[in-house]
MARSE-13696 format. One record per residue (C-alpha): x, y, z; residue number from 1. Coordinates in steps of 0.5 Angstrom, whole numbers, plus 500, padded with zeros to 3 digits. Layout:
! MARSE-13696
xx->X&yy->Y&zz->Z&pos->NUM;
...
//
This chain:
! MARSE-13696
xx->475&yy->499&zz->563&pos->1;
xx->482&yy->500&zz->557&pos->2;
xx->479&yy->501&zz->551&pos->3;
xx->481&yy->495&zz->546&pos->4;
xx->486&yy->497&zz->541&pos->5;
xx->482&yy->499&zz->533&pos->6;
xx->486&yy->492&zz->531&pos->7;
xx->482&yy->488&zz->536&pos->8;
xx->475&yy->492&zz->535&pos->9;
xx->477&yy->490&zz->527&pos->10;
xx->478&yy->483&zz->528&pos->11;
xx->472&yy->483&zz->533&pos->12;
xx->467&yy->485&zz->528&pos->13;
xx->470&yy->481&zz->523&pos->14;
xx->469&yy->475&zz->527&pos->15;
xx->462&yy->477&zz->528&pos->16;
xx->460&yy->479&zz->523&pos->17;
xx->462&yy->472&zz->520&pos->18;
xx->458&yy->470&zz->526&pos->19;
xx->452&yy->474&zz->524&pos->20;
xx->452&yy->472&zz->516&pos->21;
xx->452&yy->464&zz->518&pos->22;
xx->447&yy->465&zz->523&pos->23;
xx->443&yy->470&zz->517&pos->24;
xx->443&yy->464&zz->512&pos->25;
xx->440&yy->459&zz->519&pos->26;
xx->435&yy->463&zz->520&pos->27;
xx->432&yy->465&zz->513&pos->28;
xx->434&yy->473&zz->515&pos->29;
xx->438&yy->475&zz->508&pos->30;
xx->433&yy->480&zz->505&pos->31;
xx->434&yy->483&zz->513&pos->32;
xx->442&yy->484&zz->512&pos->33;
xx->442&yy->485&zz->505&pos->34;
xx->437&yy->491&zz->506&pos->35;
xx->439&yy->493&zz->514&pos->36;
xx->447&yy->491&zz->514&pos->37;
xx->450&yy->492&zz->508&pos->38;
xx->449&yy->500&zz->506&pos->39;
xx->453&yy->501&zz->512&pos->40;
xx->459&yy->496&zz->509&pos->41;
xx->457&yy->501&zz->503&pos->42;
xx->458&yy->507&zz->507&pos->43;
xx->465&yy->506&zz->508&pos->44;
xx->467&yy->504&zz->502&pos->45;
xx->464&yy->511&zz->500&pos->46;
xx->469&yy->514&zz->505&pos->47;
xx->475&yy->510&zz->504&pos->48;
xx->474&yy->512&zz->496&pos->49;
xx->471&yy->519&zz->500&pos->50;
xx->478&yy->520&zz->501&pos->51;
xx->483&yy->516&zz->497&pos->52;
xx->484&yy->523&zz->493&pos->53;
xx->484&yy->529&zz->497&pos->54;
xx->490&yy->524&zz->501&pos->55;
xx->493&yy->523&zz->495&pos->56;
xx->493&yy->530&zz->492&pos->57;
xx->496&yy->533&zz->500&pos->58;
xx->500&yy->527&zz->501&pos->59;
xx->504&yy->527&zz->495&pos->60;
xx->505&yy->535&zz->495&pos->61;
xx->507&yy->535&zz->501&pos->62;
xx->512&yy->529&zz->500&pos->63;
xx->515&yy->532&zz->494&pos->64;
xx->515&yy->539&zz->495&pos->65;
xx->519&yy->535&zz->502&pos->66;
xx->524&yy->534&zz->496&pos->67;
xx->527&yy->541&zz->496&pos->68;
xx->534&yy->539&zz->500&pos->69;
xx->536&yy->536&zz->494&pos->70;
xx->538&yy->543&zz->491&pos->71;
xx->543&yy->542&zz->496&pos->72;
xx->544&yy->535&zz->496&pos->73;
xx->542&yy->533&zz->489&pos->74;
xx->547&yy->527&zz->489&pos->75;
xx->544&yy->524&zz->495&pos->76;
xx->537&yy->526&zz->492&pos->77;
xx->538&yy->523&zz->486&pos->78;
xx->540&yy->516&zz->488&pos->79;
xx->536&yy->516&zz->494&pos->80;
xx->529&yy->518&zz->490&pos->81;
xx->532&yy->512&zz->484&pos->82;
xx->533&yy->507&zz->489&pos->83;
xx->527&yy->509&zz->492&pos->84;
xx->523&yy->507&zz->485&pos->85;
xx->527&yy->501&zz->484&pos->86;
xx->526&yy->498&zz->490&pos->87;
xx->519&yy->499&zz->489&pos->88;
xx->519&yy->497&zz->483&pos->89;
xx->521&yy->490&zz->482&pos->90;
xx->517&yy->489&zz->490&pos->91;
xx->510&yy->490&zz->486&pos->92;
xx->514&yy->486&zz->479&pos->93;
xx->515&yy->481&zz->486&pos->94;
xx->508&yy->481&zz->489&pos->95;
xx->505&yy->481&zz->481&pos->96;
xx->510&yy->474&zz->480&pos->97;
xx->508&yy->470&zz->485&pos->98;
xx->499&yy->471&zz->486&pos->99;
xx->501&yy->471&zz->478&pos->100;
xx->504&yy->463&zz->480&pos->101;
xx->499&yy->462&zz->486&pos->102;
xx->492&yy->465&zz->483&pos->103;
xx->489&yy->464&zz->490&pos->104;
xx->482&yy->467&zz->487&pos->105;
xx->482&yy->461&zz->482&pos->106;
xx->481&yy->457&zz->489&pos->107;
xx->472&yy->460&zz->488&pos->108;
xx->468&yy->455&zz->485&pos->109;
xx->465&yy->457&zz->479&pos->110;
xx->457&yy->458&zz->483&pos->111;
xx->461&yy->463&zz->488&pos->112;
xx->464&yy->467&zz->483&pos->113;
xx->458&yy->468&zz->479&pos->114;
xx->455&yy->470&zz->485&pos->115;
xx->460&yy->475&zz->488&pos->116;
xx->459&yy->478&zz->480&pos->117;
xx->452&yy->478&zz->481&pos->118;
xx->452&yy->482&zz->487&pos->119;
xx->457&yy->487&zz->483&pos->120;
xx->455&yy->487&zz->475&pos->121;
xx->455&yy->493&zz->475&pos->122;
xx->461&yy->494&zz->475&pos->123;
xx->463&yy->486&zz->473&pos->124;
xx->460&yy->490&zz->468&pos->125;
xx->463&yy->496&zz->466&pos->126;
xx->470&yy->493&zz->467&pos->127;
xx->468&yy->488&zz->461&pos->128;
xx->466&yy->494&zz->456&pos->129;
xx->473&yy->498&zz->458&pos->130;
xx->477&yy->492&zz->457&pos->131;
xx->473&yy->491&zz->449&pos->132;
xx->474&yy->499&zz->448&pos->133;
xx->482&yy->499&zz->450&pos->134;
xx->483&yy->493&zz->444&pos->135;
xx->480&yy->499&zz->439&pos->136;
xx->486&yy->504&zz->442&pos->137;
xx->493&yy->504&zz->439&pos->138;
xx->498&yy->501&zz->444&pos->139;
xx->500&yy->509&zz->446&pos->140;
xx->494&yy->510&zz->449&pos->141;
xx->495&yy->508&zz->456&pos->142;
xx->502&yy->515&zz->456&pos->143;
xx->496&yy->519&zz->452&pos->144;
xx->490&yy->517&zz->459&pos->145;
xx->496&yy->519&zz->463&pos->146;
xx->496&yy->527&zz->462&pos->147;
xx->490&yy->530&zz->463&pos->148;
xx->486&yy->536&zz->459&pos->149;
xx->482&yy->538&zz->465&pos->150;
xx->484&yy->536&zz->473&pos->151;
xx->478&yy->538&zz->475&pos->152;
xx->475&yy->533&zz->470&pos->153;
xx->479&yy->527&zz->473&pos->154;
xx->478&yy->529&zz->480&pos->155;
xx->471&yy->526&zz->479&pos->156;
xx->473&yy->518&zz->478&pos->157;
xx->477&yy->514&zz->482&pos->158;
xx->479&yy->512&zz->475&pos->159;
xx->482&yy->517&zz->474&pos->160;
xx->488&yy->517&zz->480&pos->161;
xx->494&yy->516&zz->475&pos->162;
xx->492&yy->524&zz->472&pos->163;
xx->491&yy->526&zz->479&pos->164;
xx->499&yy->523&zz->481&pos->165;
xx->502&yy->527&zz->475&pos->166;
xx->499&yy->533&zz->475&pos->167;
xx->500&yy->533&zz->483&pos->168;
xx->507&yy->531&zz->481&pos->169;
xx->508&yy->537&zz->477&pos->170;
xx->506&yy->541&zz->482&pos->171;
xx->511&yy->539&zz->487&pos->172;
xx->516&yy->539&zz->482&pos->173;
xx->514&yy->547&zz->480&pos->174;
xx->514&yy->548&zz->488&pos->175;
xx->521&yy->546&zz->488&pos->176;
xx->523&yy->550&zz->483&pos->177;
xx->520&yy->557&zz->485&pos->178;
xx->523&yy->561&zz->490&pos->179;
xx->522&yy->558&zz->497&pos->180;
xx->517&yy->564&zz->499&pos->181;
xx->513&yy->564&zz->494&pos->182;
xx->512&yy->556&zz->495&pos->183;
xx->512&yy->557&zz->503&pos->184;
xx->505&yy->559&zz->502&pos->185;
xx->502&yy->553&zz->498&pos->186;
xx->507&yy->548&zz->501&pos->187;
xx->505&yy->550&zz->509&pos->188;
xx->496&yy->549&zz->506&pos->189;
xx->498&yy->543&zz->503&pos->190;
xx->502&yy->541&zz->509&pos->191;
xx->497&yy->543&zz->514&pos->192;
xx->490&yy->539&zz->509&pos->193;
xx->496&yy->533&zz->510&pos->194;
xx->495&yy->534&zz->518&pos->195;
xx->488&yy->535&zz->516&pos->196;
xx->486&yy->528&zz->512&pos->197;
xx->491&yy->524&zz->516&pos->198;
xx->486&yy->526&zz->523&pos->199;
xx->480&yy->524&zz->517&pos->200;
xx->483&yy->517&zz->516&pos->201;
xx->483&yy->516&zz->523&pos->202;
xx->476&yy->517&zz->525&pos->203;
xx->474&yy->513&zz->518&pos->204;
xx->478&yy->508&zz->522&pos->205;
xx->473&yy->508&zz->528&pos->206;
xx->467&yy->506&zz->524&pos->207;
xx->473&yy->500&zz->522&pos->208;
xx->470&yy->495&zz->526&pos->209;
xx->463&yy->497&zz->523&pos->210;
xx->464&yy->496&zz->517&pos->211;
xx->468&yy->490&zz->516&pos->212;
xx->461&yy->487&zz->521&pos->213;
xx->457&yy->489&zz->516&pos->214;
xx->461&yy->488&zz->509&pos->215;
xx->464&yy->480&zz->512&pos->216;
xx->456&yy->479&zz->513&pos->217;
xx->454&yy->481&zz->507&pos->218;
xx->460&yy->478&zz->503&pos->219;
xx->457&yy->471&zz->507&pos->220;
xx->450&yy->472&zz->506&pos->221;
xx->451&yy->474&zz->499&pos->222;
xx->456&yy->469&zz->497&pos->223;
xx->456&yy->463&zz->503&pos->224;
xx->461&yy->459&zz->501&pos->225;
xx->468&yy->457&zz->505&pos->226;
xx->472&yy->457&zz->498&pos->227;
xx->472&yy->464&zz->500&pos->228;
xx->476&yy->463&zz->506&pos->229;
xx->480&yy->458&zz->502&pos->230;
xx->483&yy->463&zz->498&pos->231;
xx->483&yy->468&zz->504&pos->232;
xx->489&yy->463&zz->506&pos->233;
xx->492&yy->463&zz->500&pos->234;
xx->491&yy->470&zz->499&pos->235;
xx->495&yy->472&zz->506&pos->236;
xx->500&yy->466&zz->503&pos->237;
xx->501&yy->469&zz->497&pos->238;
xx->503&yy->476&zz->501&pos->239;
xx->507&yy->474&zz->506&pos->240;
xx->511&yy->470&zz->501&pos->241;
xx->513&yy->476&zz->498&pos->242;
xx->515&yy->480&zz->504&pos->243;
xx->518&yy->475&zz->507&pos->244;
xx->522&yy->476&zz->500&pos->245;
xx->523&yy->483&zz->500&pos->246;
xx->526&yy->482&zz->507&pos->247;
xx->530&yy->477&zz->508&pos->248;
xx->533&yy->475&zz->500&pos->249;
xx->532&yy->483&zz->497&pos->250;
xx->535&yy->487&zz->502&pos->251;
xx->539&yy->483&zz->505&pos->252;
xx->543&yy->481&zz->497&pos->253;
xx->543&yy->489&zz->496&pos->254;
xx->546&yy->491&zz->503&pos->255;
xx->551&yy->485&zz->501&pos->256;
xx->553&yy->487&zz->494&pos->257;
xx->554&yy->495&zz->496&pos->258;
xx->556&yy->495&zz->501&pos->259;
xx->560&yy->489&zz->504&pos->260;
xx->556&yy->488&zz->510&pos->261;
xx->554&yy->481&zz->512&pos->262;
xx->546&yy->478&zz->512&pos->263;
xx->548&yy->478&zz->520&pos->264;
xx->550&yy->485&zz->521&pos->265;
xx->543&yy->488&zz->518&pos->266;
xx->539&yy->484&zz->520&pos->267;
xx->542&yy->485&zz->527&pos->268;
xx->542&yy->491&zz->526&pos->269;
xx->536&yy->494&zz->525&pos->270;
xx->532&yy->488&zz->528&pos->271;
xx->528&yy->492&zz->535&pos->272;
xx->525&yy->497&zz->529&pos->273;
xx->522&yy->492&zz->525&pos->274;
xx->520&yy->490&zz->531&pos->275;
xx->516&yy->496&zz->533&pos->276;
xx->514&yy->497&zz->525&pos->277;
xx->511&yy->491&zz->527&pos->278;
xx->506&yy->492&zz->533&pos->279;
xx->505&yy->499&zz->531&pos->280;
xx->504&yy->498&zz->523&pos->281;
xx->507&yy->505&zz->522&pos->282;
xx->513&yy->507&zz->518&pos->283;
xx->512&yy->514&zz->523&pos->284;
xx->512&yy->512&zz->528&pos->285;
xx->518&yy->507&zz->528&pos->286;
xx->521&yy->513&zz->525&pos->287;
xx->526&yy->515&zz->530&pos->288;
xx->528&yy->507&zz->532&pos->289;
xx->530&yy->506&zz->525&pos->290;
xx->535&yy->512&zz->525&pos->291;
xx->538&yy->511&zz->532&pos->292;
xx->539&yy->504&zz->529&pos->293;
xx->541&yy->505&zz->523&pos->294;
xx->546&yy->511&zz->525&pos->295;
xx->548&yy->506&zz->530&pos->296;
xx->548&yy->500&zz->528&pos->297;
xx->549&yy->500&zz->521&pos->298;
xx->554&yy->505&zz->521&pos->299;
xx->550&yy->510&zz->517&pos->300;
xx->552&yy->517&zz->518&pos->301;
xx->548&yy->523&zz->521&pos->302;
xx->548&yy->527&zz->514&pos->303;
xx->544&yy->521&zz->510&pos->304;
xx->540&yy->519&zz->515&pos->305;
xx->537&yy->525&zz->516&pos->306;
xx->535&yy->525&zz->509&pos->307;
xx->534&yy->519&zz->506&pos->308;
xx->530&yy->516&zz->513&pos->309;
xx->526&yy->520&zz->512&pos->310;
xx->523&yy->522&zz->506&pos->311;
xx->523&yy->513&zz->506&pos->312;
xx->517&yy->514&zz->511&pos->313;
xx->514&yy->518&zz->506&pos->314;
xx->516&yy->516&zz->500&pos->315;
xx->518&yy->508&zz->499&pos->316;
xx->513&yy->502&zz->501&pos->317;
xx->516&yy->497&zz->498&pos->318;
xx->512&yy->492&zz->503&pos->319;
xx->505&yy->496&zz->501&pos->320;
xx->506&yy->497&zz->494&pos->321;
xx->507&yy->489&zz->494&pos->322;
xx->501&yy->487&zz->498&pos->323;
xx->497&yy->491&zz->493&pos->324;
xx->499&yy->489&zz->487&pos->325;
xx->497&yy->482&zz->490&pos->326;
xx->491&yy->484&zz->493&pos->327;
xx->488&yy->487&zz->487&pos->328;
xx->491&yy->481&zz->482&pos->329;
xx->487&yy->476&zz->488&pos->330;
xx->480&yy->480&zz->488&pos->331;
xx->480&yy->481&zz->480&pos->332;
xx->481&yy->473&zz->480&pos->333;
xx->476&yy->472&zz->485&pos->334;
xx->470&yy->477&zz->481&pos->335;
xx->473&yy->471&zz->474&pos->336;
xx->476&yy->478&zz->471&pos->337;
xx->482&yy->477&zz->467&pos->338;
xx->487&yy->482&zz->468&pos->339;
xx->491&yy->484&zz->462&pos->340;
xx->498&yy->486&zz->461&pos->341;
xx->497&yy->493&zz->460&pos->342;
xx->492&yy->493&zz->467&pos->343;
xx->498&yy->489&zz->470&pos->344;
xx->503&yy->494&zz->469&pos->345;
xx->498&yy->499&zz->471&pos->346;
xx->498&yy->496&zz->477&pos->347;
xx->506&yy->497&zz->477&pos->348;
xx->504&yy->504&zz->476&pos->349;
xx->499&yy->506&zz->480&pos->350;
xx->502&yy->502&zz->486&pos->351;
xx->509&yy->504&zz->486&pos->352;
xx->506&yy->513&zz->484&pos->353;
xx->501&yy->510&zz->490&pos->354;
xx->506&yy->509&zz->495&pos->355;
xx->510&yy->515&zz->494&pos->356;
xx->504&yy->519&zz->497&pos->357;
xx->501&yy->514&zz->503&pos->358;
xx->501&yy->515&zz->510&pos->359;
xx->506&yy->513&zz->514&pos->360;
xx->500&yy->511&zz->519&pos->361;
xx->495&yy->504&zz->521&pos->362;
xx->490&yy->503&zz->514&pos->363;
xx->492&yy->509&zz->509&pos->364;
xx->494&yy->502&zz->505&pos->365;
xx->487&yy->500&zz->505&pos->366;
xx->486&yy->507&zz->502&pos->367;
xx->492&yy->506&zz->497&pos->368;
xx->489&yy->500&zz->495&pos->369;
xx->483&yy->503&zz->493&pos->370;
xx->487&yy->508&zz->488&pos->371;
xx->490&yy->501&zz->485&pos->372;
xx->484&yy->498&zz->484&pos->373;
xx->479&yy->504&zz->481&pos->374;
xx->486&yy->504&zz->477&pos->375;
xx->485&yy->497&zz->474&pos->376;
xx->476&yy->497&zz->474&pos->377;
xx->476&yy->492&zz->479&pos->378;
xx->470&yy->493&zz->484&pos->379;
xx->472&yy->497&zz->490&pos->380;
xx->468&yy->492&zz->494&pos->381;
xx->472&yy->487&zz->494&pos->382;
xx->475&yy->489&zz->499&pos->383;
xx->470&yy->486&zz->503&pos->384;
xx->475&yy->479&zz->501&pos->385;
xx->481&yy->481&zz->505&pos->386;
xx->478&yy->485&zz->510&pos->387;
xx->479&yy->479&zz->515&pos->388;
xx->486&yy->478&zz->514&pos->389;
xx->489&yy->485&zz->513&pos->390;
xx->491&yy->487&zz->519&pos->391;
xx->497&yy->483&zz->521&pos->392;
xx->499&yy->484&zz->514&pos->393;
xx->499&yy->491&zz->515&pos->394;
xx->503&yy->489&zz->521&pos->395;
xx->508&yy->485&zz->516&pos->396;
xx->509&yy->490&zz->511&pos->397;
xx->511&yy->495&zz->516&pos->398;
xx->516&yy->491&zz->517&pos->399;
xx->517&yy->491&zz->509&pos->400;
xx->518&yy->498&zz->509&pos->401;
xx->521&yy->500&zz->515&pos->402;
xx->527&yy->495&zz->512&pos->403;
xx->527&yy->497&zz->507&pos->404;
xx->529&yy->504&zz->510&pos->405;
xx->534&yy->503&zz->512&pos->406;
xx->537&yy->499&zz->506&pos->407;
xx->536&yy->504&zz->502&pos->408;
xx->540&yy->509&zz->507&pos->409;
xx->546&yy->504&zz->506&pos->410;
xx->546&yy->504&zz->500&pos->411;
xx->546&yy->511&zz->499&pos->412;
xx->552&yy->513&zz->505&pos->413;
xx->555&yy->507&zz->501&pos->414;
xx->556&yy->511&zz->495&pos->415;
xx->557&yy->518&zz->498&pos->416;
xx->561&yy->516&zz->502&pos->417;
xx->559&yy->516&zz->510&pos->418;
xx->558&yy->509&zz->511&pos->419;
xx->562&yy->507&zz->517&pos->420;
xx->563&yy->502&zz->523&pos->421;
xx->558&yy->502&zz->527&pos->422;
xx->558&yy->506&zz->534&pos->423;
xx->555&yy->502&zz->538&pos->424;
xx->558&yy->495&zz->538&pos->425;
xx->554&yy->490&zz->542&pos->426;
xx->556&yy->483&zz->538&pos->427;
xx->561&yy->480&zz->535&pos->428;
xx->565&yy->483&zz->530&pos->429;
xx->565&yy->477&zz->525&pos->430;
xx->557&yy->480&zz->524&pos->431;
xx->560&yy->485&zz->521&pos->432;
xx->562&yy->481&zz->514&pos->433;
xx->558&yy->475&zz->514&pos->434;
//
């Protein structure tokens, strides 16, 4: 018998967790669930937290050091990175605007919120204490905190992830600037380490069905309220709205404005890659198709696609960054935690930088969300609230990631005179400019 795909296993685990939690409430098995089921959810969360720092170190050093071709293509490289970072910041901002206006986490009743806070009282109180300390610091303290005095001390806590990212980017720049022969051993080590970390993520995600089962079962036992699911629906709609704005408004607007190519031309050209991205939830797996569509159907020369798109699959995760922003604020709202402007700016910085090191494989976005939550002091166990809908949203945000890569490749190609007519024309010529 053919083994079920992982996402179906996760959905089944999720459904069984909900059913188990409801039955446990009915039969009075709450204590049993908390003592014998919840620990497996805790182990799963700890595994995600465990892999977060190694993942960001290995992936980000690989991503930055791979940009050594900028020495040959400095103009193209600078524009590529600049546009990627800009679109990511805009994606995060769109997500924050939507979630702050809609406030999906506020749909949770005060009684349920108190139960959630009671379940994670230590984390919540830590957030309150940290907020009080922050108020007494100067306006440039976040900038000071960005630079670690001891990188080994910084790696001991996920709350210091921005410091780790700063050091890793700094190290990556150093690898680019020294001779390739001397950088090669270090780069080879981190390339290999990155492959090992990706394999560990695969192993961790194999435990996801059981982790999700335990998390949702314990969540329902500890906070048995249907308003959580209503809030979850609103949260999903916020994410989908943001992703739709990026895919159908923002990227086509950029293409139309800077390349004079119309909506139909762009969407028809990239749609097969979008469908593959939706089905695989992997920018890396979709990369060959993305390159073919961008070269053959969008008119971008191979010199540009071979440089811009592989980098995009590593460092350009607009959909993932938008989702992380919405998820982080939603979880904070669910716990009744007020995020300051400084916290939300931290989300922008962390989600943007974390996207650079986010592996282009299913499930990596959830690991990166641990980084974002840790950076603003929101309890990581809040991941349990969004696991139920993470898989379909992962499929949707991968579509945005791939669409963003194609859009940026067209913009860069236009800026360096490498954008021409499609090599394959299988639709009406009017679509080129309409």
